[in-house]
C-alpha positions, -999 to 999 in steps of 0.1 A, spaced: 515 117 -693 480 106 -702 468 94 -668 447 121 -651 465 135 -619 450 155 -591 463 180 -567 452 186 -531 461 217 -511 454 217 -474 463 249 -454 458 242 -417 464 267 -390 501 260 -388 510 239 -418 506 239 -456 504 205 -473 502 198 -509 499 164 -526 497 152 -562 480 119 -567 470 94 -593 434 84 -599 437 56 -573 449 83 -548 484 69 -547 506 100 -541 533 111 -566 546 136 -542 537 153 -509 552 184 -495 549 202 -463 555 239 -455 548 266 -429 513 282 -424 495 297 -453 466 310 -432 461 346 -445 447 357 -411 480 348 -395 506 358 -420 487 382 -443 472 376 -477 502 384 -497 525 361 -478 499 333 -479 495 337 -516 532 335 -521 535 304 -499 508 286 -518 522 294 -552 557 283 -541 543 251 -527 525 243 -560 558 249 -579 577 227 -555 552 199 -557 553 200 -595 591 200 -594 593 170 -571 568 151 -592 585 161 -624 553 175 -639 541 206 -657 510 226 -647 491 211 -676 496 176 -662 472 184 -633 436 176 -644 420 192 -613 430 208 -581 410 215 -548 422 238 -520 410 243 -484 428 270 -464 421 278 -427 410 315 -426 401 316 -464 370 295 -469 353 296 -502 323 309 -484 340 343 -481 374 342 -499 366 324 -532 380 352 -553 412 353 -534 416 315 -537 410 317 -575 435 345 -579 461 326 -558 459 292 -576 447 297 -612 478 316 -624 499 285 -612 476 260 -628 458 278 -656 446 247 -675 433 227 -646 398 225 -632 400 244 -599 377 238 -569 380 264 -542 368 248 -510 374 250 -472 396 233 -447 365 217 -432 351 204 -464 383 187 -476 387 172 -441 351 158 -444 358 143 -478 391 128 -466 376 114 -434 346 98 -451 359 93 -486 327 108 -499 311 143 -501 282 136 -477 282 135 -439 290 156 -409 325 166 -397 329 176 -360 362 195 -355 377 202 -321 412 215 -319 423 249 -309 389 260 -321 356 241 -329 332 239 -357 308 215 -375 306 211 -412 279 191 -430 270 181 -465 236 168 -474 229 142 -500 217 170 -522 252 185 -521 242 214 -499 269 224 -475 265 241 -441 288 253 -414 279 258 -377 303 274 -353 339 282 -363 334 318 -351 368 320 -334 378 323 -298 363 358 -293 328 348 -304 325 310 -299 347 279 -301 327 262 -273 341 227 -265 375 235 -281 409 232 -267 409 270 -262 376 268 -243 388 240 -221 421 257 -214 402 289 -206 381 271 -180 413 259 -163 427 294 -162 395 308 -148 395 282 -120 431 292 -111 422 329 -109 390 323 -90 410 302 -64 435 330 -61 408 356 -55 392 334 -29 426 331 -11 431 295 -18 468 287 -27 472 272 -61 497 248 -47 469 230 -29 451 222 -62 472 196 -80 458 206 -115 464 243 -109 499 236 -95 509 214 -125 494 241 -149 515 269 -134 546 246 -133 541 238 -170 540 275 -178 571 282 -157 551 303 -133 551 304 -95 518 321 -88 486 330 -104 492 367 -109 520 359 -133 494 346 -157 486 382 -167 521 387 -183 520 352 -198 485 357 -213 487 392 -227 519 391 -247 517 415 -275 536 395 -300 513 365 -303 476 357 -302 466 338 -270 443 312 -284 468 286 -293 487 289 -260 455 287 -240 444 256 -261 476 238 -252 464 236 -216 434 215 -226 457 184 -225 462 189 -188 425 189 -182 419 158 -203 447 139 -186 432 149 -152 398 137 -163 410 102 -171 438 101 -145 465 94 -171 490 119 -158 490 122 -120 466 102 -99 462 131 -76 451 153 -105 420 133 -112 390 152 -99 354 159 -104 361 194 -117 382 182 -147 356 155 -155 327 181 -153 345 204 -177 353 176 -201 316 165 -201 304 201 -206 328 205 -235 314 173 -250 278 186 -245 287 217 -265 301 197 -294 273 172 -295 247 200 -294 263 214 -325 262 181 -343 225 176 -334 217 211 -347 236 202 -380 215 170 -383 183 190 -378 192 218 -402 203 194 -430 175 171 -422 200 142 -422 195 124 -389 215 93 -401 244 112 -418 278 95 -411 300 114 -386 336 122 -389 360 136 -362 388 160 -369 411 182 -349 437 174 -322 412 168 -294 390 143 -313 418 126 -334 431 111 -302 416 86 -278 409 106 -246 381 115 -222 366 140 -245 366 120 -277 352 90 -258 324 111 -242 314 126 -276 314 93 -293 291 78 -266 268 108 -267 264 105 -304 257 67 -300 287 58 -321 301 23 -316 336 36 -318 355 68 -323 356 76 -360 389 73 -377 396 92 -409 401 72 -441 423 98 -456 441 130 -445 426 164 -454 452 170 -482 442 136 -498 406 146 -492 412 177 -513 427 156 -541 398 132 -539 373 161 -540 392 174 -571 390 139 -587 352 136 -579 344 169 -595 365 163 -625 349 129 -631 315 144 -628 323 171 -653 337 145 -678 306 125 -674 283 153 -685 
């Protein structure tokens, strides 16, 4: 096969995606597997999952490793900023003759969203972070410290504000049943009163961030009144606005540090990929005419990044 082919590997928090595309980005194959985040499943298991995924993608596309001109990878928990050697050791044995670009999950999401390697990506899902690339090619990350050190404005942060409200009400002697949002939250978790949150929260077998983040949906639905009319309240709207302020502040800091006040903006993550009170508030605060919609998925963004770097190398 003479046509250059490119592989993209996207390892999100819970899912591994691998795609092989032609030069026009039409996919030859696309596979999906379980998490390859080394912080969640360990480096050995993550390495095995990625290599098995590469082998399966090649098999489905009826290709040999030498058919892949270039490959880029972005794995949550293994950015090239701190895990480049591990990424190289993981992928190069499976694609020994290919140009290999170790990247990050944020960078490939930016390239996919904007179809170029320049701009600012604002991510708000379970966690939050901002990633920017200047016209010079300089990359910079702000945030992304994880739930113990940061993640302001994220789903985890919003969910935590809800839980803190419930516990504060309990300590003040106010029954949770009288607050519609608190009542719905406890019912959603299968709990009858606030003290049961302790056992729910501190389960030893799993980290709490994702479970707490899942509660953000209740707050956002309360903020725009899309669930129960009685849940709509100033508190939910205030928390949503404060979350938006945290996220916008990070974007403004990125603009300043990169000296790119007019850089295009991309949204990513479950909270911003959907039309809700938070994404609308953030878009308005950033003076965007509409909520940004990604042109390509992160896995295609990785393949596009691989193609861009391969083409640049060929042009030299």
